[in-house]
C-alpha positions, 0 to 999 in steps of 0.5 A, a space after each residue: 708497885 713494882 709490877 705497875 712500874 714494869 707495866 709502865 716500862 712495857 708501855 702498857 699503862 694509861 694514867 690520869 683521868 682523861 687517859 684512863 677514861 679513854 682506854 675504858 671507853 675503848 675497852 682496852 683497860 684490863 685493870 684500873 688502880 685507884 689511889 686510896 687517897 683519891 677523892 670519893 668522886 673520882 673513886 665513884 666515877 671510875 668504879 662505875 665506868 670500870 663496871 660498865 666496861 667490864 674492867 675490875 677496879 682496885 684501890 691500892 697505895 696513894 697518889 704519890 706512890 702510884 705516880 712514883 711507880 710510873 715515874 710521873 707526878 702524883 696520879 689518882 688512877 692508872 689503867 693497866 692494858 695487859 691482861 697478864 700484868 693486870 692479873 699479877 697486880 690483882 693477885 699481889 694486891 689480894 695477898 697484900 690485903 690478906 696480910 694487912 687484914 690479919 
């Protein structure tokens, strides 16, 4: 979550359904993060749109945690617009999943 906050401070995020849709359409998103407690409809919609835009989509944390990470209210989705930060967040999420899976 710290890396997501860093991306927000750098101005490299978009959050909320409408904003994330816009950056996906413009192919500016490098990673979409969905809250694990987002609705199935939201998860399905952004997974499909991410695939269509060639953008990876991961589930991480919950709505409250995502919102807190970017200093805003609850968020179901956040897009990362910087390739380096997106890569670092994906690697961190993979490590976290590996530890939780043990």
